[in-house]
KEDOTI-321365 format. One line per field, with one value per residue: residue number from 0; x, y, z of N, C-alpha, C, CB in turn. Coordinates in steps of 0.05 Angstrom, whole numbers, plus 5000, padded with zeros to 4 digits. Atoms other than C-alpha are relative to their C-alpha. Glycine has a CB too. Layout:
residues N
seq = [NUM  ...]
nX = [X  ...]
nY = [Y  ...]
nZ = [Z  ...]
caX = [X  ...]
caY = [Y  ...]
caZ = [Z  ...]
cX = [X  ...]
cY = [Y  ...]
cZ = [Z  ...]
cbX = [X  ...]
cbY = [Y  ...]
cbZ = [Z  ...]
This chain:
residues 337
seq = [0  1  2  3  4  5  6  7  8  9  10  11  12  13  14  15  16  17  18  19  20  21  22  23  24  25  26  27  28  29  30  31  32  33  34  35  36  37  38  39  40  41  42  43  44  45  46  47  48  49  50  51  52  53  54  55  56  57  58  59  60  61  62  63  64  65  66  67  68  69  70  71  72  73  74  75  76  77  78  79  80  81  82  83  84  85  86  87  88  89  90  91  92  93  94  95  96  97  98  99  100  101  102  103  104  105  106  107  108  109  110  111  112  113  114  115  116  117  118  119  120  121  122  123  124  125  126  127  128  129  130  131  132  133  134  135  136  137  138  139  140  141  142  143  144  145  146  147  148  149  150  151  152  153  154  155  156  157  158  159  160  161  162  163  164  165  166  167  168  169  170  171  172  173  174  175  176  177  178  179  180  181  182  183  184  185  186  187  188  189  190  191  192  193  194  195  196  197  198  199  200  201  202  203  204  205  206  207  208  209  210  211  212  213  214  215  216  217  218  219  220  221  222  223  224  225  226  227  228  229  230  231  232  233  234  235  236  237  238  239  240  241  242  243  244  245  246  247  248  249  250  251  252  253  254  255  256  257  258  259  260  261  262  263  264  265  266  267  268  269  270  271  272  273  274  275  276  277  278  279  280  281  282  283  284  285  286  287  288  289  290  291  292  293  294  295  296  297  298  299  300  301  302  303  304  305  306  307  308  309  310  311  312  313  314  315  316  317  318  319  320  321  322  323  324  325  326  327  328  329  330  331  332  333  334  335  336]
nX = [5025  4978  5000  4983  4976  4996  5000  4973  4974  5007  4990  4968  4997  5004  4977  4972  5003  5001  4977  4989  5013  4977  4989  4979  4991  5000  5009  5035  5003  5021  4982  5014  5006  5021  5006  4977  5013  5000  5022  5002  4996  5020  5035  4991  4983  5015  5015  4967  4988  5028  5008  4984  5002  5025  4984  4983  5020  4994  5031  5007  4981  5018  5030  4984  5000  5025  5020  4974  4994  5022  5001  4986  5013  5037  5016  4995  5017  4977  4987  5010  4992  4985  5014  5019  4986  4984  5021  5009  4988  5003  5035  5020  5017  5027  4984  4989  5021  5003  4979  4994  5013  4983  4990  5023  4997  4979  4989  4995  4977  5002  4972  5017  5035  4995  4996  5029  5014  4990  5019  5037  5012  4993  5031  5020  4986  5004  5022  5021  4996  5009  5029  5017  4996  5002  4996  4976  4994  5026  4991  4974  4993  5025  4980  4979  5005  5001  4980  4995  5013  5023  5035  5012  4999  5036  5006  5009  4979  4994  5031  5017  4980  5008  5028  5007  5004  5018  5018  4984  5007  5027  5015  5006  4990  5011  4991  4962  4987  5018  5017  5005  4978  4980  5001  4982  4969  4993  5004  4986  4965  4993  4981  4985  4983  5001  5021  5019  5003  5023  5019  5012  5002  5022  5020  5015  5015  5036  5018  5007  5016  5031  4991  4996  4984  4975  4974  4999  4986  4968  4997  4995  4970  4985  4994  4997  4962  4982  4998  4980  4980  4982  5001  4974  4973  4995  4995  4961  4994  5017  5012  5024  5013  5014  5023  5025  5017  4986  5003  4977  4980  4986  4977  4972  4987  4986  4976  4971  5005  4999  5025  5024  4994  5014  5039  5003  4993  5003  5032  5010  5029  5023  5019  5020  5024  5018  5008  5025  5026  5004  5022  5027  5008  5011  5034  5002  4994  5009  4988  4977  4978  4990  4991  4975  4980  5001  4983  4963  4984  4999  4976  4985  4983  4987  5017  5003  5022  5010  5008  5023  5022  5014  5011  5034  5016  5007  5021  5030  4996  5005  4982  4982  5007  4994  4996  4998  5034  5011  5008  4976  4984  5009  5006  4979  5005  5015  4989  4972  5008]
nY = [4986  4973  4994  5013  5000  4976  5008  5016  4968  4974  5002  4995  4976  4998  5019  4985  4968  5005  5006  4964  4985  5004  5025  5016  5018  5032  5006  5014  5022  5019  5022  5021  5013  4980  5014  4985  4961  4978  4987  4964  4984  4974  5010  4989  5014  5028  4999  4999  5025  5021  5004  5002  5025  5003  4994  5024  5028  5014  4992  5003  4981  4965  5001  5000  4972  4975  5009  4986  4981  4993  5010  4980  4972  5004  4990  4981  4999  5002  5017  5020  5004  5024  5027  5009  5001  5036  5025  5002  5016  5018  5003  5003  4969  4990  4983  4968  4978  5001  4980  4980  4991  4998  4973  4972  5004  4983  4980  4972  5011  5007  4977  4977  5005  5028  5024  5007  5013  5021  5028  5004  5004  5027  5001  4994  5025  5028  4991  5000  5018  5026  4990  4999  4985  4974  4975  4987  4983  4974  4988  4987  4976  4975  4999  4988  4974  4992  4980  4984  4981  4986  5016  5005  4977  4992  4966  4988  4989  5023  5000  4978  5007  5029  4990  4992  5002  5016  4976  4995  5025  5014  4977  5004  4977  4961  4989  4992  5034  5020  5018  4990  5005  4981  4978  5008  4995  4972  4980  5010  5003  5013  5021  5023  5002  5026  5012  5013  5030  5016  4987  5008  5030  4996  4997  5016  5023  4986  5001  5018  5005  4987  4981  4981  4979  5011  4990  4973  4987  5007  4999  4975  4993  5018  4989  4971  4998  5022  4981  4986  5007  4995  4973  4983  5009  4981  4962  5002  5001  4989  4986  4993  5014  5011  5014  4988  5024  5030  5016  4987  5015  5030  4996  4997  5023  5021  5002  5011  5021  4999  5002  5017  5023  4997  5000  5020  5005  4994  5000  4983  5008  5011  4982  4972  5022  5012  4971  5001  5027  4989  4972  5014  5007  4992  4993  4977  4977  5005  5020  4991  5016  5034  5003  4995  5019  5024  4992  4990  5026  5013  4975  5009  5005  5038  5020  5013  5022  4980  4985  5018  4992  4983  5000  5019  4985  4976  5006  4997  5002  5019  5009  5016  5021  4995  5033  4994  4995  5030  5008  5002  4980  4986  5012  4993  4965  4994  5013  4983  4979]
nZ = [5004  4998  4975  4982  5009  4987  4975  4998  4998  4972  4967  5015  4991  4963  4989  5017  4974  4975  5005  4998  4979  4989  4985  4992  5033  4995  5033  4994  5018  4975  4988  5017  4990  4978  4969  4991  4994  4969  4996  5005  5030  4994  5022  5034  5006  5007  5018  5029  5009  5010  5031  5020  5000  5011  5027  4990  5003  4968  4995  4968  4985  4993  4971  4966  5002  4991  4979  4978  5003  4987  4969  4994  5007  5002  5022  5013  5024  5030  4999  5005  5023  5002  5002  5024  5028  4996  5005  5037  5009  4995  5013  4970  5002  4970  4980  5003  5001  4970  4994  5011  4981  4979  5007  5007  4968  4986  5019  4989  5000  5030  5004  5020  5006  5020  4983  4985  5018  5024  4990  5002  5025  4998  4989  5017  5028  4985  4995  5016  5018  4976  4998  4971  4986  5027  4976  4993  5020  4984  4981  5007  5013  4977  4987  5014  5003  4977  4996  5024  5000  5026  5001  4970  4983  4985  5010  5023  5028  5018  5006  5020  5020  5013  4998  5026  5031  5002  5018  5025  5019  5006  5018  5027  5014  4992  5029  4997  5000  5015  4989  4976  4991  5008  4973  4973  5018  5002  4971  4974  5002  4977  5015  4977  4976  4996  4996  5033  5002  4987  5009  5024  4995  4984  5017  5026  4991  5000  5032  4994  4970  5006  4991  5023  4984  4988  5022  5016  4985  4998  5024  5008  4984  5015  5026  4985  4994  5014  5020  4988  5008  5032  5011  4994  5010  5023  4994  4993  5032  5013  4972  5006  5014  4992  5000  5016  5005  5006  5033  5014  4977  5017  5032  4992  4977  5020  5016  4982  4996  4975  4979  5017  4990  4976  4990  5002  4982  4971  4990  4998  5023  4983  4983  5010  5016  4994  4995  5010  4983  4973  5001  5013  4974  4978  5006  4988  5021  5022  5023  5004  4977  5006  5029  5001  4989  5019  5023  4993  5009  5028  4998  4991  5017  4997  5010  4970  5004  4987  5024  5004  4977  4996  5022  4991  4979  5014  5011  4980  4977  4983  4978  4999  4988  4978  4992  4966  4979  4982  4975  4992  4990  4983  4968  4995  4990  4974  4991  4986  4998]
caX = [4996  5024  5000  5044  5102  5097  5087  5149  5191  5156  5183  5254  5251  5228  5291  5345  5307  5316  5385  5397  5364  5431  5415  5468  5507  5497  5501  5444  5464  5414  5467  5468  5459  5399  5406  5472  5419  5436  5375  5398  5393  5338  5267  5283  5344  5303  5254  5313  5337  5264  5258  5321  5310  5240  5279  5329  5263  5288  5209  5221  5276  5233  5178  5224  5253  5195  5158  5232  5224  5148  5163  5211  5162  5083  5040  5091  5051  5119  5139  5076  5071  5128  5096  5040  5088  5118  5054  5036  5098  5081  5014  4980  4927  4883  4941  4967  4901  4892  4966  4962  4896  4935  4976  4922  4899  4964  4969  4979  5054  5062  5133  5087  5012  5043  5055  4983  4952  4995  4961  4887  4896  4928  4861  4823  4857  4845  4782  4752  4771  4735  4654  4645  4687  4648  4632  4697  4718  4664  4697  4766  4756  4703  4769  4814  4767  4747  4812  4806  4788  4760  4698  4689  4714  4656  4676  4643  4688  4696  4615  4592  4654  4619  4549  4567  4596  4549  4492  4532  4529  4456  4442  4439  4467  4477  4486  4568  4576  4576  4550  4544  4608  4651  4621  4642  4714  4716  4689  4727  4792  4805  4873  4904  4918  4915  4849  4828  4836  4787  4735  4731  4726  4675  4638  4626  4617  4556  4528  4525  4496  4439  4480  4470  4476  4535  4562  4555  4586  4655  4655  4649  4709  4743  4740  4745  4825  4843  4819  4854  4911  4931  4910  4956  5013  4987  4997  5069  5078  5025  5008  4950  4917  4849  4791  4743  4718  4726  4722  4784  4821  4821  4859  4911  4921  4931  4983  5025  5046  5054  4987  4956  4983  4960  4885  4900  4929  4889  4815  4789  4746  4717  4702  4673  4628  4602  4588  4541  4505  4512  4471  4426  4410  4404  4344  4364  4388  4362  4369  4422  4470  4474  4476  4529  4573  4570  4582  4648  4663  4657  4711  4753  4828  4841  4807  4767  4707  4676  4662  4619  4580  4563  4544  4490  4470  4457  4414  4379  4389  4391  4413  4476  4467  4465  4515  4515  4439  4431  4393  4461  4498  4435  4426  4501  4490  4440  4476  4541  4498]
caY = [4994  5072  5088  5041  5064  5133  5111  5066  5139  5189  5133  5128  5210  5210  5161  5210  5273  5235  5223  5302  5323  5291  5226  5175  5154  5076  5032  5018  4959  4898  4852  4786  4755  4784  4745  4803  4870  4911  4919  4990  5004  5067  5039  5085  5042  4984  5006  5025  4961  4930  4968  4957  4874  4887  4913  4855  4809  4788  4786  4745  4789  4854  4826  4813  4878  4923  4886  4901  4965  4973  4931  5003  5052  5033  5050  5094  5105  5100  5037  5010  5028  4998  4934  4941  4949  4878  4843  4869  4834  4780  4778  4783  4847  4834  4851  4915  4939  4928  4964  5013  5036  5028  5080  5132  5119  5157  5205  5259  5227  5226  5272  5298  5306  5270  5210  5215  5220  5174  5115  5143  5138  5069  5053  5077  5032  4967  4993  5001  4935  4890  4901  4888  4943  4996  5044  5039  5069  5120  5134  5145  5191  5231  5232  5258  5321  5335  5370  5405  5478  5502  5451  5443  5508  5535  5607  5654  5661  5586  5572  5634  5603  5526  5566  5608  5556  5502  5566  5588  5516  5497  5566  5547  5580  5653  5697  5699  5629  5560  5526  5538  5500  5552  5602  5570  5573  5644  5663  5621  5590  5530  5501  5437  5399  5334  5325  5314  5240  5232  5291  5256  5181  5206  5239  5178  5136  5181  5174  5108  5106  5154  5210  5262  5325  5305  5284  5350  5379  5344  5333  5405  5417  5362  5388  5467  5449  5402  5470  5519  5479  5483  5560  5576  5533  5570  5644  5622  5621  5662  5721  5750  5691  5687  5641  5638  5572  5498  5489  5549  5517  5443  5466  5502  5445  5400  5433  5420  5357  5364  5390  5342  5285  5318  5321  5254  5228  5263  5233  5291  5254  5210  5269  5317  5254  5237  5316  5309  5255  5277  5346  5302  5268  5312  5344  5410  5454  5464  5412  5460  5435  5361  5375  5425  5382  5324  5365  5395  5317  5305  5371  5334  5334  5257  5195  5165  5113  5178  5216  5150  5151  5224  5219  5162  5204  5265  5222  5200  5216  5161  5146  5119  5047  5044  4990  5022  5018  4945  4918  4894  4965  4998  4945  4961  5034  5028  4975  5029  5083]
caZ = [5002  4988  5049  5082  5052  5076  5142  5139  5116  5170  5223  5186  5191  5263  5280  5244  5286  5348  5326  5311  5374  5415  5438  5455  5387  5390  5331  5307  5265  5305  5345  5314  5379  5424  5488  5490  5501  5563  5598  5601  5527  5519  5488  5420  5414  5415  5373  5314  5320  5321  5251  5227  5238  5204  5141  5148  5141  5220  5225  5297  5323  5311  5349  5407  5397  5393  5449  5496  5474  5500  5567  5576  5545  5550  5488  5456  5390  5344  5370  5362  5295  5287  5312  5261  5204  5230  5232  5154  5145  5179  5137  5207  5187  5248  5295  5253  5248  5327  5340  5298  5330  5396  5366  5345  5417  5441  5383  5430  5436  5355  5333  5281  5250  5186  5231  5256  5183  5152  5206  5199  5127  5132  5176  5124  5068  5114  5131  5066  5033  5093  5090  5163  5180  5133  5203  5227  5157  5172  5227  5213  5157  5204  5240  5189  5165  5229  5233  5166  5193  5134  5138  5217  5245  5290  5278  5237  5185  5169  5178  5132  5079  5075  5076  5020  4973  4980  4965  4912  4886  4888  4861  4794  4728  4745  4675  4656  4676  4641  4707  4779  4796  4752  4803  4857  4823  4814  4884  4927  4942  4989  4993  4999  5048  5090  5089  5004  5006  5059  5034  4966  4994  5048  4993  4946  5003  5023  4957  4966  5030  5001  5042  4988  5025  5067  5008  4959  5023  5021  4945  4933  4981  4948  4877  4912  4935  4882  4822  4880  4876  4801  4795  4838  4805  4736  4777  4792  4715  4699  4758  4725  4705  4715  4725  4660  4665  4663  4587  4575  4647  4621  4555  4594  4641  4584  4557  4615  4628  4705  4724  4678  4718  4780  4757  4731  4796  4847  4837  4811  4756  4807  4858  4803  4770  4840  4863  4804  4833  4901  4878  4835  4900  4938  4903  4931  4874  4805  4747  4719  4785  4768  4693  4696  4738  4693  4628  4660  4670  4596  4595  4628  4585  4594  4577  4642  4653  4693  4622  4600  4658  4663  4591  4614  4669  4626  4584  4632  4705  4757  4827  4843  4871  4940  4971  5046  5067  5080  5133  5161  5162  5188  5257  5260  5261  5315  5344  5363  5367]
cX = [5020  5005  5029  5028  5010  5002  5031  5017  4990  5014  5034  5013  5004  5022  5019  4992  5011  5033  5020  4998  5025  5002  5020  5007  5003  4993  4977  4999  4996  5029  4985  4988  4987  5003  5034  4987  5002  4967  5002  4992  4971  4972  5006  5020  4996  4992  5012  5003  4976  4992  5018  5008  4980  5012  5020  4990  5012  4978  5002  5013  4990  4981  5008  5012  4992  4985  5016  4999  4967  4993  5012  4981  4971  4994  5018  4996  5019  5011  4967  4983  5017  4996  4970  5012  5008  4983  4989  5025  5001  4977  4971  4985  4987  5024  5013  4981  5004  5025  5003  4973  4997  5013  4993  4991  5011  5009  5015  5039  5010  5022  4984  4973  5005  4997  4970  4979  5002  4977  4975  5008  5007  4976  4985  5006  4984  4972  4972  5000  4988  4964  4981  5011  4995  5000  5032  5013  4990  5016  5027  5004  4986  5021  5009  4980  4989  5020  5010  4989  4977  4970  4993  5006  4973  5000  4990  5002  4989  4966  4992  5025  4993  4972  5002  5008  4982  4968  5009  4989  4977  4981  4986  5015  5005  5011  5033  5003  4993  4982  5008  5022  5019  4991  5006  5024  5012  4991  5013  5024  5003  5025  5005  5006  4987  4975  4983  5001  4973  4966  4991  4985  4977  4975  4991  4997  4973  4985  5006  4986  4971  5010  5000  5007  5030  5013  5008  5022  5034  5013  5011  5029  5021  5014  5013  5034  5001  4999  5017  5040  5017  4998  5015  5033  5001  5007  5024  5008  4989  4987  4973  4983  4971  4983  4979  4984  5005  5012  5035  5017  5010  5025  5025  5022  5003  5022  5023  4996  5002  4973  4978  5007  4993  4967  5000  5000  4983  4968  4987  4976  4981  4986  4984  4976  4984  4993  4977  4975  5004  4974  4973  4983  4982  4973  5001  5007  4980  5016  5026  5022  5014  5010  5022  5028  5020  5009  5027  5016  5005  5023  5017  5025  5015  4969  4998  4963  4985  4989  4980  4977  4987  4987  4974  4984  4991  4987  4980  5011  4992  5022  5020  4992  5006  5011  5001  4973  4990  4988  5019  5007  4977  4995  5032  5005  4987  5008  5025  4984  4985]
cY = [5035  5004  4991  5005  5030  5000  4990  5028  5019  4986  4998  5030  5009  4993  5027  5021  4993  5005  5035  5014  4986  4974  4980  4986  4971  4992  4984  4976  4977  4983  4979  4983  5015  5008  5029  5028  5002  5001  5032  5010  5015  4987  5013  4988  4974  5003  5009  4975  4983  5003  4997  4962  4999  4997  4981  4977  4976  5003  4989  5011  5024  4993  5002  5025  5029  4994  5005  5027  5014  4994  5036  5018  4991  5014  5025  4992  4998  4974  4980  5009  4987  4971  4996  4996  4970  4985  5006  4982  4973  4991  5000  5038  5002  5019  5022  5003  5007  5021  5026  5023  5005  5029  5020  5001  5024  5015  5025  4993  4998  5021  5012  4987  4982  4966  4989  5003  4985  4974  5002  4993  4970  4979  5001  4978  4975  4998  4990  4974  4978  5023  5004  5023  5033  5025  5005  5012  5021  5020  5016  5019  5022  5012  5021  5038  5011  5021  5023  5022  5012  4983  4997  5024  5008  5033  5012  5001  4970  4990  5013  4990  4972  5012  5001  4982  4976  5024  5006  4973  4990  5024  4999  5018  5022  5010  5006  4965  4985  4978  5009  4985  5024  5022  5003  4998  5023  5013  4991  4978  4975  4988  4974  4988  4971  4981  4992  4973  4996  5012  4976  4970  5001  5005  4973  4981  5011  5000  4973  4987  5017  5019  5020  5028  5006  4993  5023  5014  4985  5001  5029  5012  4988  5025  5039  5003  4986  5036  5020  4996  5009  5031  5009  4983  5016  5029  4998  5004  5020  5025  5012  4984  5004  4992  5004  4983  4980  4998  5016  4984  4974  5004  5015  4976  4986  5003  4999  4983  4990  5015  4980  4981  5004  5000  4977  4974  5008  4991  5018  4998  4992  5021  5014  4980  5000  5038  5003  4983  5007  5025  4990  4986  5008  5022  5038  5023  4994  4971  5011  4984  4987  5001  5014  4989  4977  5015  5009  4974  4996  5019  4990  4995  4969  4983  4988  4985  5022  5013  4981  5002  5025  5007  4989  5012  5025  4991  4996  4989  4974  5001  4983  4973  5003  4971  5004  4996  4974  5001  5004  5034  5013  4985  5008  5036  5006  4987  5018  5029  4994]
cZ = [4997  5020  5019  4996  5012  5031  5001  4998  5015  5025  4993  5013  5027  5017  4999  5019  5015  4996  5011  5030  5027  5015  4997  4968  5017  4973  4990  4971  5027  5014  4988  5018  5029  5026  5011  5001  5025  5005  5001  4968  5012  4977  4973  4987  4986  4980  4969  4994  4993  4968  4979  4990  4976  4971  4987  4990  5031  5013  5036  5015  4997  5011  5026  5014  5009  5027  5035  5000  5018  5023  5009  4985  4989  4984  4983  4971  4980  5003  4991  4967  4985  5006  4975  4983  4997  5001  4976  5000  5004  4988  5025  5000  5024  5019  4986  4997  5034  5001  4983  5007  5029  4998  4996  5036  5018  4983  5011  4996  4969  5004  4983  4978  4973  5009  4997  4980  4987  5010  4992  4957  4993  5009  4974  4973  5017  4998  4975  4989  5030  4997  5033  5010  4986  5024  5009  4972  4997  5015  5000  4975  5011  5008  4988  4988  5028  5013  4977  5003  4997  5008  5027  5016  5014  5009  4981  4976  4979  4989  4972  4973  4992  4998  4975  4976  4999  4988  4973  4975  4992  4986  4973  4983  5008  4957  4991  5005  4988  5019  5024  5013  4988  5014  5017  5000  5004  5019  5021  4994  5022  5002  5006  5013  5006  4987  4966  5006  5011  4991  4981  5009  5019  4976  4981  5022  5015  4988  4997  5023  4999  5018  4983  5003  5013  4977  4977  5026  5002  4966  4984  5014  4986  4974  5006  5000  4976  4971  5015  4993  4976  4995  5005  4990  4971  5011  4995  4972  4987  5026  4995  4986  5018  4996  4978  5000  4998  4973  5005  5030  4988  4975  5006  5012  4977  4977  5021  5019  5037  5020  4991  5016  5022  4993  4990  5026  5034  5013  4993  4984  5017  5019  4981  4994  5031  5018  4979  4999  5027  4995  4980  5015  5012  5001  5010  4985  4971  4983  4990  5022  4983  4970  4991  5005  4975  4969  5000  4998  4966  4990  5009  4980  5003  4994  5027  4993  5009  4974  4994  5012  5003  4980  5001  5023  4990  4978  5015  5028  5018  5030  5007  5016  5027  5021  5026  5012  4998  5020  5014  5012  5016  5034  5007  5012  5025  5028  5025  5006  5036]
cbX = [4973  4995  4975  4995  5000  4980  4977  5007  5006  4960  4984  4997  4982  4977  5011  5002  4973  4986  4999  4977  4959  5006  4983  4990  5039  4977  5021  4964  5031  4968  5002  5017  5019  4976  5008  5027  4964  5015  4990  5035  4999  5019  4961  5010  5012  4979  4979  5039  5020  4968  4985  5025  4992  4978  5013  5001  5010  5024  4972  5000  5029  4989  4980  5029  4995  4972  4991  5034  5011  4985  5029  5031  5019  4980  4969  5025  4982  5031  5020  4983  5001  5018  4988  4982  5028  5019  4976  5002  5016  5003  4998  5029  4975  4984  5021  5019  4964  5003  5025  5006  4989  5020  5008  4963  5022  5022  4979  4984  4998  4969  5035  5027  4975  5032  5011  4992  4995  5042  4996  4971  5009  5024  4989  5001  5049  5010  5007  5000  5035  5028  4983  5004  5024  4961  4981  5020  4997  4974  4999  5018  4996  4976  5014  5012  4981  4999  5022  4993  5007  5012  4996  5012  5010  4993  5017  5002  5049  5019  4985  5000  5030  5005  4990  5011  5029  5000  5002  5039  5009  4985  5018  4973  4989  5040  4985  5016  5001  5019  5002  4971  5006  5004  4988  4995  4997  4992  4971  4977  5021  4983  5023  5005  4996  5002  4984  5016  5023  5007  5008  5024  5029  5006  5009  5018  5020  4992  5010  5014  5022  4967  5019  4979  4987  4997  5002  4962  4983  5004  4976  4974  5002  4976  4965  4984  5020  4978  4973  4991  4994  4982  4985  4999  5002  4974  4995  5016  4992  4980  5018  5002  5014  4998  4989  5003  4989  4979  4966  4998  4982  4970  4984  4998  4981  4979  5004  5015  5019  5025  4986  4999  5023  5011  4972  5015  5021  5004  4994  5016  5003  5012  5016  5011  5015  5005  5024  5004  5009  5033  5018  5005  5014  5023  4971  5013  5037  5003  4978  4998  4987  4970  4981  4998  4979  4965  4990  5008  4983  4970  4998  4988  5019  5016  5010  5003  5000  5020  5022  5006  5012  5011  5016  5004  5017  5023  5002  4968  4989  5003  4991  5022  5010  4976  5027  5011  4970  5019  4991  5017  5015  4976  4988  5012  4980  4973  5006  5032  4981]
cbY = [4993  5028  4988  4972  4995  5017  4978  4973  5020  5006  4966  5004  5009  4979  4969  5007  5012  4970  4989  5024  4990  5020  4987  4978  5011  4989  4985  5036  4995  4968  4997  4985  4984  4988  4944  4997  5012  5043  4989  5015  4977  5040  5019  5030  4999  4990  5016  5011  4985  5011  5021  5019  4990  5025  5023  4998  4980  5014  4979  4977  5001  5022  4969  4981  5001  5001  4962  4995  5005  4995  4963  4998  5019  5008  5011  5009  5023  5025  4998  4991  5012  5006  4995  5014  5021  4990  4996  5036  5007  4998  4961  4990  5004  4959  4983  5013  4987  4966  4986  4991  4994  4976  5002  4990  4975  4988  5010  5007  4975  5003  4990  5014  5036  5003  5007  5022  5007  4988  4995  5048  5021  5000  5027  5034  4993  4997  5030  5020  4997  4999  4975  4974  4992  5001  4991  4980  4991  4986  4982  4979  4998  4986  4978  4972  5004  4979  4986  4990  5006  4990  4966  4974  5022  4977  5014  5014  5000  4971  5017  5047  5002  4966  5025  5025  4997  4983  5030  4997  4979  4988  5017  5002  5007  5028  5027  5030  4983  4982  4971  4996  4972  5005  5006  4977  5001  5012  5003  4986  5034  4983  5006  4995  5026  4998  5020  5005  4983  5004  5028  4997  4984  5027  5022  4989  4982  5020  5022  4994  5015  4981  4994  5001  5000  4976  4980  5020  5002  4962  4991  5018  4988  4970  4996  5001  4983  4954  5010  4990  4981  4981  5014  5004  4963  5003  5017  4963  4976  4975  5026  5018  4971  5005  5004  5009  4999  4975  5016  5044  4992  4982  5020  5019  4985  4990  5025  5020  4987  5013  5029  4992  4990  5028  5023  5000  5009  5034  5000  5017  4972  4977  5022  5022  4958  4965  5023  5003  4959  5013  5034  4982  5004  5011  4975  4999  4999  5026  4996  5032  4976  4974  5007  5011  4982  4985  5017  5016  4973  5002  5025  4982  5023  4988  4981  5034  4967  5018  5007  4978  4999  5016  4990  4964  5005  5018  4983  4974  5020  4973  4995  5014  4979  5016  4981  5033  5025  4981  4976  4988  5020  5010  4959  4991  5017  4991  4984  5006  5010]
cbZ = [5031  4991  5009  4997  4967  4991  5006  4971  4969  5009  5022  4957  4992  5013  4977  4960  5016  5010  4963  4978  5004  5016  5002  5028  4978  5023  4987  4996  4977  4980  5034  4981  4997  5006  5002  4980  4991  4993  5023  5006  4961  4986  5014  4997  5018  5014  5010  5011  5023  5019  4991  5012  5027  5007  5003  5030  4957  5019  4973  5011  4990  4976  5003  5000  4988  4976  4992  4991  4967  4991  5011  4991  4976  5024  5015  5006  4996  4998  5030  5027  4995  5011  5036  4990  4997  5027  5022  4974  5004  5021  4981  5040  4976  5029  5015  4981  4988  5018  5000  4970  4998  5000  4988  4970  5005  5012  4983  5041  5015  4977  4987  4976  4993  4991  5034  5027  4989  5002  5031  5013  4979  5019  5021  4993  4995  5033  5002  4981  4983  5048  4981  5021  5008  4973  5032  5017  4982  5029  5015  4996  4971  5033  5001  4968  4978  5013  5008  4975  4994  4958  4985  5016  4983  5038  4998  5000  5009  5020  5023  5016  5010  5020  5016  4997  4981  5032  5013  5009  5009  5031  4994  4996  4985  5043  4998  5037  5019  4981  4995  5010  4993  4970  5010  5011  4967  4979  5012  5019  5010  5006  5001  5008  5024  5027  5022  4963  5016  5036  4989  4974  5013  5021  4984  4967  5019  5000  4970  4995  5030  5008  5010  4986  5019  5020  4985  4993  5027  5016  4992  5006  5031  4986  4978  5037  5032  4990  4989  5030  4999  4967  5002  5038  4998  4981  5032  5014  4986  4987  5011  4989  4997  5009  5023  4973  4984  5001  4965  4994  5030  4980  4972  5019  5029  4985  4979  5016  4979  5003  5003  4965  4996  5013  4986  4982  4993  5002  5026  4997  4974  5018  5018  4967  4984  5016  4996  4983  4997  5014  4983  4982  5014  5012  5028  5020  4991  4987  4974  5002  5024  5002  4984  5009  5023  5000  4989  5038  5013  4979  5015  5011  5002  5047  4975  5032  5016  5018  4976  5004  5025  5010  4983  5013  5027  4994  4987  4987  5006  4982  5011  5010  4991  5007  4989  5008  4986  5009  5003  4974  4979  4985  5005  4976  4978  4996  4978  4973  4970]
């Protein structure tokens, strides 16, 4: 998993930072005979040795060293994360998940927010792939977006910003704009952040749960964040650039391979298509709202399955399949509440 590689990298960076902050210089090479390990060795060194042992595929040694580290520093979240990675290496996803959750429960001791978000996204990937964990999938994604101040901020500015974006989208097309989405992009900006992927996934999840208004909120935030990032990059080379509509915007993007690559890899096509589906399902806006969004999908400067899906929706609009609205799912929701 891509997220798993990020977790590994962040833990290595944390170890380097610890060394730079004056921790004792002790060899990082794992001893061949672990029976010689002194009880006086610090927990951080045992953790680093555990990481090295895992990377060398000495899995049983890694478990021994990491558990010894936890004996000296119980519930250290970085050690628990290393332990989870070692369980992944031994194909024990259940124990890996258990220890990632333990690390998350001790997040206040993590050395960086980046590592916290990497753990959260790793858990979301695990839970997304197991239907029996679908409520945990939602819980983890909501945990991520809850830390996005633009989305959840309780101050007057944040509340007005969110309301303004949603209201503008649902007002329908105004004179001078090809779609209400283009008007949103003209009037508002949202900086890209750690929460982008979570907004997209929650939005798609809520569409397939029949929770269309919630889906629309997350998806317009995700789409606007992606527009904002690319508009900012364009302005680095053309400071007087002004957004004039998605058609012209996509034509400009198509001429820059790095911009086009971001648009393809960020999930923009999926987020945009499902924003149309959420707007259709919520029935809060005029028909021009979702039709304008699906028309924008068809203008994307690269091939994607969502172009064909948008075309079918324009010909014969229909709700997306409800995948998470089964009686079993509702029973689980009720039991947890």
